[in-house]
C-alpha atoms as one frame of an Amber mdcrd trajectory, in Angstrom:
protein
 154.436 115.689 199.484 155.379 112.583 201.424 154.699 110.249 198.520 156.485
 110.062 195.197 155.655 107.742 192.297 158.022 105.037 193.506 159.132 103.725
 196.882 162.373 101.824 196.585 162.243 100.732 200.226 158.978  98.824 199.822
 159.405  98.010 196.147 156.160  99.763 195.235 155.310 102.129 192.408 152.322
 104.251 191.472 151.011 103.923 187.947 150.028 107.613 187.955 150.762 110.619
 190.130 150.704 109.929 193.855 148.018 111.689 195.895 148.307 112.783 199.515
 146.851 109.398 200.501 149.653 107.462 198.679 147.115 106.209 196.100 147.262
 107.241 192.459 145.156 110.301 191.749 143.297 108.110 189.260 142.886 104.550
 190.546 141.990 102.019 187.847 140.091  98.772 188.374 142.291  97.047 185.779
 145.606  98.207 187.292 148.422  95.640 187.274 150.230  97.314 190.152 151.839
  98.150 192.222 151.164 100.897 194.750 151.478 100.116 198.448 147.772  99.428
 198.943 147.575  97.228 195.822 150.548  95.112 196.892 149.385  94.996 200.528
 146.182  93.340 199.317 148.304  90.313 198.405 151.295  90.262 200.742 149.611
  91.805 203.772 151.733  92.757 206.764 154.938  91.868 204.928 154.703  95.354
 203.407 155.087  96.972 206.807 158.844  96.455 206.443 161.609  97.288 203.934
 162.292  94.660 201.288 165.419  92.537 200.857 166.049  92.002 204.555 169.659
  91.061 205.247 170.971  92.983 202.253 169.854  96.521 202.972 169.564  99.388
 205.397 166.759 101.914 204.985 166.222 105.601 205.710 163.023 107.680 205.776
 162.489 110.397 203.174 159.395 111.993 204.709 159.489 115.790 204.385 157.091
 116.614 207.224 158.623 120.064 207.572 156.817 121.178 204.395 153.091 121.951
 204.033 149.963 121.244 206.071 148.488 117.757 205.784 148.113 114.554 207.758
 151.573 113.661 206.488 152.933 116.665 208.411 151.785 115.112 211.677 154.217
 112.750 213.372 153.616 110.069 215.977 155.033 110.486 219.476 156.892 107.608
 221.078 157.586 106.909 224.736 160.398 105.042 226.447 158.499 103.915 229.534
 155.072 102.919 230.826 152.062 101.116 229.372 148.349 101.939 229.500 145.161
 100.159 228.583 146.142  96.527 229.002 143.277  94.097 228.649 141.895  92.374
 231.768 144.072  89.447 232.717 147.208  91.022 231.283 149.821  92.883 233.279
 152.267  95.644 232.462 155.068  93.110 232.264 157.345  93.015 229.247 155.908
  89.623 228.358 152.380  91.029 228.079 153.185  94.459 226.618 153.721  93.254
 223.070 152.018  94.673 219.999 149.840  91.593 219.256 148.132  92.293 222.600
 146.961  95.736 221.473 143.162  95.656 221.269 141.639  97.346 218.219 138.040
  96.700 219.190 135.864  99.756 219.532 132.213 100.744 219.483 130.056 103.687
 218.549 126.524 104.814 219.220 124.335 106.283 221.918 121.552 104.068 223.213
 122.526 101.109 221.009 126.239 100.362 220.793 127.652  98.941 217.563 130.760
  96.825 218.094 133.605  97.014 215.585 136.713  94.802 215.413 139.037  97.521
 214.174 138.514 101.301 213.893 137.683 101.300 210.202 134.625 101.675 207.981
 134.083 101.897 204.244 133.124 105.019 202.400 129.663 105.185 200.892 129.544
 102.814 197.921 126.447 103.820 196.022 125.174 103.950 192.465 128.571 103.932
 190.761 129.028 100.901 188.540 132.325 100.181 190.305 130.435  99.671 193.572
 127.892  97.409 191.888 130.495  95.274 190.105 132.688  94.624 193.119 130.092
  94.719 195.871 130.562  91.085 196.902 134.238  91.757 197.652 133.517  94.896
 199.679 130.521  93.519 201.575 131.858  90.047 202.350 135.322  91.349 203.152
 133.937  94.075 205.420 131.544  91.708 207.192 134.282  89.156 207.887 136.700
  91.825 209.115 133.902  93.159 211.335 133.619  96.772 210.187 130.683  98.905
 209.006 130.025  98.921 205.264 128.013 101.790 203.781 125.576 101.517 200.884
 125.685 104.936 199.282 123.057 107.021 197.573 120.822 106.314 194.588 121.124
 102.502 194.507 117.378 102.002 194.121 116.879 104.911 191.739 119.380 103.698
 189.141 118.371 100.034 189.359 116.388  99.252 186.205 114.881  96.204 187.913
 113.535  98.146 190.892 109.850  99.030 190.957 108.660 102.321 192.420 104.963
 103.135 192.488 103.881 106.211 190.534 100.197 105.826 191.330  98.475 108.912
 192.764  98.898 108.886 196.508 101.549 106.171 196.341 104.490 108.107 194.909
 107.697 106.968 196.521 106.441 103.520 197.514 109.103 100.962 196.590 107.580
  97.711 195.410 110.878  95.926 194.811 114.560  96.860 195.022 116.631  93.831
 193.979 120.016  95.579 193.871 119.566  97.112 197.315 118.405  93.733 198.638
 121.421  92.026 197.116 123.794  94.447 198.778 122.235  94.199 202.219 121.842
  90.436 202.160 125.390  89.821 200.915 126.754  91.647 203.944 124.295  90.097
 206.382 125.224  86.581 205.284 128.628  86.998 206.930 127.774  89.514 209.659
 128.538  88.063 213.079 127.628  90.940 215.378 130.624  93.147 214.659 130.263
  95.992 212.200 127.013  97.120 210.621 125.176  97.642 207.369 124.603 101.381
 206.871 122.150 102.596 204.214 122.524 106.193 203.087 119.778 108.591 201.986
 119.983 111.561 199.648 117.195 113.681 198.151 116.124 111.103 195.551 116.318
 108.237 198.047 114.034 110.163 200.372 111.555 110.798 197.557 111.648 107.166
 196.493 110.983 105.881 200.011 114.235 104.019 200.619 114.065 104.500 204.392
 110.524 103.116 204.554 111.475 100.116 202.420 114.546  99.273 204.514 112.614
  99.717 207.761 109.779  97.455 206.601 112.028  94.697 205.268 115.081  94.760
 207.537 114.031  96.647 210.642 116.796  97.756 212.945 119.295  95.307 211.424
 120.425  98.260 209.308 121.600 101.718 210.295 120.086 104.592 208.312 122.329
 107.522 207.342 121.377 111.038 206.346 123.689 112.740 203.886 124.648 116.399
 203.774 127.537 116.024 201.365 130.947 114.522 200.752 134.561 115.531 200.308
 134.690 115.065 196.534 132.096 117.607 195.437 129.613 120.155 196.679 126.754
 119.073 194.389 124.839 115.814 194.213 126.316 112.511 193.125 126.941 111.673
 189.490 127.279 108.648 187.288 127.967 108.369 183.567 125.858 106.186 181.277
 126.449 105.276 177.632 122.934 104.194 176.691 120.227 106.553 175.431 117.600
 104.155 176.719 119.145 104.124 180.198 119.513 107.911 180.170 115.798 108.218
 179.396 114.987 105.767 182.189 116.963 107.890 184.674 115.268 111.086 183.532
 111.862 109.449 183.958 112.964 108.413 187.462 113.305 112.109 188.240 117.052
 112.615 187.927 118.837 115.513 186.259 120.462 114.074 183.122 122.978 116.092
 181.109 122.597 116.489 178.179 118.833 116.050 178.290 118.105 112.769 176.465
 114.516 113.788 175.740 115.595 116.594 173.364 115.427 115.430 169.722 118.693
 117.182 168.813 120.477 115.351 171.637 119.053 112.026 170.472 120.252 112.734
 166.936 123.690 113.686 168.220 123.875 110.416 170.144 122.818 108.368 167.113
 125.513 110.032 164.995 128.205 109.542 167.649 128.732 113.214 168.502 127.340
 112.560 171.986 128.705 109.390 173.511 127.507 109.493 177.125 125.169 111.153
 179.603 125.810 112.345 183.149 123.166 111.663 185.788 123.097 114.117 188.681
 121.370 114.154 192.048 119.694 117.229 193.464 120.928 119.608 196.109 119.360
 119.151 199.510 117.879 121.788 201.825 117.366 124.334 199.043 114.078 125.434
 200.599 115.784 126.328 203.893 117.316 129.756 204.413 118.506 129.896 208.025
 120.340 127.829 210.600 117.166 127.596 212.653 115.233 126.161 209.718 117.977
 123.634 209.025 117.942 122.511 212.650 114.149 122.182 212.745 114.103 120.189
 209.504 116.972 117.973 210.648 115.457 117.165 214.033 112.054 116.349 212.525
 113.701 114.071 209.936 115.607 112.180 212.635 112.416 111.832 214.667 110.602
 110.490 211.607 113.325 107.903 210.893 113.233 106.704 214.488 109.473 106.445
 214.202 109.989 104.046 211.307 111.892 101.760 213.656 115.536 102.733 213.150
 117.270 102.536 216.515 120.494 103.832 214.972 120.704 106.965 212.820 123.901
 108.559 211.501 124.926 111.599 209.452 127.538 112.036 206.717 128.723 115.570
 206.014 131.242 116.932 203.556 133.980 119.534 203.521 131.781 122.590 203.770
 132.845 125.601 205.818 132.911 126.101 209.551 129.229 126.990 209.935 128.082
 123.698 208.398 130.661 121.790 210.442 129.381 123.372 213.632 125.783 122.593
 212.654 126.637 118.966 211.920 128.325 118.453 215.294 125.780 120.418 217.322
 122.644 119.019 215.666 123.992 115.448 215.727 124.734 115.831 219.416 121.327
 117.363 220.123 119.591 114.550 218.233 121.733 111.901 219.949 122.826 110.434
 216.644 124.992 107.346 216.695 127.776 108.550 214.399 128.848 111.614 212.433
 131.192 111.044 209.491 133.145 114.158 208.496 134.639 113.911 205.018 137.404
 116.317 204.038 138.454 117.373 200.538 139.168 115.970 198.133 138.779 112.487
 196.728 135.872 110.405 195.606 134.797 106.921 194.697 132.470 108.089 191.941
 132.326 110.530 189.036 133.239 113.919 190.476 134.031 117.048 188.433 137.833
 117.111 188.500 138.502 120.802 189.096 135.713 120.937 191.638 137.426 118.095
 193.493 140.711 119.995 193.261 139.408 123.353 194.429 136.371 123.158 196.669
 136.045 122.646 200.393 138.239 122.314 203.459 141.280 119.984 203.401 140.887
 116.996 205.693 143.445 117.795 208.390 142.118 121.337 208.874 138.470 120.249
 208.851 139.147 117.496 211.374 141.172 119.766 213.645 138.285 122.233 213.751
 135.863 119.378 214.402 137.825 118.520 217.539 137.864 122.167 218.607 134.099
 122.484 218.196 133.463 119.160 219.938 135.509 120.394 222.880 133.300 123.474
 223.117 130.224 121.281 223.512 131.953 118.916 225.935 132.945 121.890 228.115
 129.220 122.564 228.517 128.683 119.047 229.794 127.333 117.644 226.526 127.954
 114.065 225.394 129.334 114.804 221.952 128.319 112.571 219.056 130.793 109.824
 218.136 132.727 110.720 215.005 134.370 109.110 212.022 136.946 111.027 209.974
 137.222 110.552 206.197 139.215 112.079 203.373 142.439 110.733 201.878 143.266
 107.853 204.214 144.963 104.664 203.029 147.706 103.607 205.455 148.011 102.534
 209.065 149.668 105.772 210.183 146.739 107.692 208.678 144.365 105.687 210.877
 146.376 106.380 214.014 146.818 110.093 213.281 143.118 110.624 212.561 142.082
 108.839 215.756 144.595 110.877 217.751 143.680 114.217 216.153 140.002 113.734
 216.986 140.423 111.965 220.337 138.397 111.163 222.357 135.480 111.753 219.968
 136.756 109.891 216.898 135.895 106.204 217.015 136.438 105.226 213.377 138.365
 106.162 210.261 136.457 106.014 206.988 138.323 104.787 203.880 136.829 105.031
 200.421 139.195 104.510 197.522 141.843 102.565 199.450 139.705  99.625 200.478
 138.158  99.340 197.032 141.546  98.395 195.586 141.568  94.829 196.991 138.170
  94.273 195.393 139.555  95.192 191.985 142.741  93.204 192.446 141.048  90.076
 193.770 138.546  90.020 190.904 141.330  90.397 188.351 143.287  87.532 189.917
 140.229  85.265 190.179 139.211  85.970 186.584 142.722  85.184 185.371 143.057
  81.886 187.239 139.483  80.846 186.368 138.528  82.350 182.970 135.027  80.912
 183.275 134.468  83.222 186.287 135.928  86.337 184.650 132.670  87.891 183.524
 130.843  87.075 186.756 133.507  88.610 189.008 134.221  91.487 186.585 137.854
  90.589 186.090 139.846  92.780 183.711 142.886  90.576 182.990 143.354  87.656
 180.598 146.333  86.306 182.518 148.248  86.979 185.714 150.812  89.754 185.261
 154.399  89.501 186.433 153.605  91.656 189.481 151.251  88.928 190.742 153.258
  85.906 189.581 156.092  87.158 191.776 153.872  86.160 194.703 152.435  82.910
 193.314 150.091  81.224 190.860 147.232  80.120 193.138 145.125  81.948 195.695
 146.779  80.292 198.697 150.189  81.289 197.338 149.247  84.815 196.332 147.281
  86.023 199.352 149.118  86.134 202.668 145.791  86.118 204.518 144.376  83.088
 202.731 144.985  80.431 205.396 143.963  82.646 208.321 140.707  83.399 206.539
 140.200  79.728 205.695 140.598  78.859 209.363 138.072  81.548 210.245 135.291
  80.596 207.798 136.105  76.932 207.205 137.462  75.114 204.173 134.059  74.470
 202.623 132.858  78.050 203.001 136.152  79.312 201.601 134.927  78.123 198.205
 132.220  80.810 198.353 134.514  83.685 199.285 135.407  85.871 196.279 139.083
  86.631 195.838 138.298  90.311 196.259 137.136  89.585 199.806 140.304  87.567
 200.459 142.332  90.564 199.299 140.183  92.846 201.473 140.858  90.655 204.508
 144.583  90.604 203.714 144.804  94.389 203.433 142.790  94.859 206.635 145.174
  92.521 208.458 148.148  94.618 207.331 146.452  97.843 208.431 145.447  96.326
 211.772 148.949  95.053 212.468 150.427  98.416 211.536 148.084 100.265 213.900
 148.898  97.781 216.676 152.608  98.454 216.234 152.130 102.228 216.299 149.968
 101.983 219.409 152.480  99.768 221.178 155.124 102.354 220.378 153.135 105.035
 222.187 152.465 102.539 225.008 148.695 102.529 224.435 147.164  99.050 224.336
 143.518  99.994 223.777 141.970 102.552 221.448 140.318 104.549 224.225 143.778
 105.479 225.504 144.829 107.257 222.294 145.016 111.025 222.757 146.215 114.151
 220.979 149.366 113.922 223.103 150.384 110.969 220.940 151.060 113.110 217.870
 152.974 116.301 217.188 153.353 118.660 214.248 156.326 118.454 211.927 156.229
 122.177 211.131 154.992 125.393 212.717 152.274 125.990 210.151 150.711 122.588
 210.860 150.908 123.330 214.594 149.116 126.631 214.070 146.364 125.149 211.896
 145.682 121.998 213.903 146.429 122.975 217.481 148.841 120.038 217.708 152.101
 121.396 219.199 155.337 121.413 217.238 157.678 118.481 217.813 160.238 120.600
 219.663 157.604 122.032 222.014 156.018 118.770 223.141 157.232 117.804 226.622
 159.872 120.517 226.428 158.956 121.798 229.877 159.254 118.379 231.530 162.513
 117.824 229.668 163.921 121.013 231.191 162.822 119.906 234.642 164.789 116.692
 234.188 167.872 118.634 233.152 167.554 121.057 236.059 166.821 118.429 238.703
């Protein structure tokens, strides 16, 4: 493992065990710090460098010679040349500086979606965490200029939504206030970069979410089909602690465990033996038994969604095996989808069975390496392969670069779930501590600022390194409407963007389209074998020998 519980160089520490991503395996909304992502949400790009400058030297402790993961990939550097300079800039040393690296990208087929940096959120759906901190995620993402994804089941779990159950009208949404709130919060700050993506699962399809979004928002939103995710190989779950709410969800058509309609279960809940209920979604495509049937069903669904008026349709798939990966890439290419998100095992933003998350599916680096291999097979036949986004355990700037390089030239975005939720938690806790009257509204968990925050300051402009840049961007008056979670989101995104710019400048690539698999190498032979990325000592070895023999 690259990450231990503490990092003396950066002055960071994980509250719990460190995952492959550098985040704690269990990330808490009330955490008082201070992992790298948590602290970066306040101090921004300062955390790109070792602490206590002028008093220290620093040495890396990355054991990339052990195991197969993204952390076993290393980034190639070059001592000469420069590629991809923006128009008007030259290859002079004055222009070839990391702030001149362009992170803008785009994805899509007929309709291109512009993005300011190669990042998107994971699907933030019916979990209460997503609901509580949505303003931070949506406003922060819109201002940064990246796609934000509304996940599954938002309408179905909303007690205020109205869905017709009249004969012949089943699945007709009359009102969906929570879904509306989420879309409109993002759209209020959307300036043409990024996009609002609305995801569909089995229940969403039954409830008519696509039809509702098409009627009310038209092609302002992207619609996303969902085959699965990297956290689990069954439908999404939430936990509820109200018998009344559990009954509501069962009546909405969900699987609720234990069944709240059983008298013995109700008695157990009343007596305190049963304290909560788990709501589950249904498995998709259970009626299909062959690849051909899956393809036919998929293509007809895409055609139907386009008939509703969606000019942009995407697909999210999970860490299934190679057959499902091949189907996702091939069918998405055939249907000319705008984006395919491929999510490796194993982390989630919701309530996933723990040992399922530990044991099922294909690890991210292997899944993504095979995705590139399969995409190459289609490209060799002259096909324009679907644009891709890689997801699964990403949190840091080197993760972004490595994922883009591993999937180049097909990978346009990197999808982060848990990592970019952390600034939402942190910002809300800070805002609720400074302004107790806002605590309940912003879902703050602290009564006062902890020492880990007071080390940075007592007010928002002191605490958040990105505060004044954001104020300049939105204006002083509008800054009053920006939740602190969105300020933290912006600050973290700035750190990630700067870090990616520095890595790209180091490989002499000044635009994203120039990144290639030649910009990374494997730290051990096993990683080289599994990913197809050559071992560090093999890369450019032949040209090195030519230099020596010249």
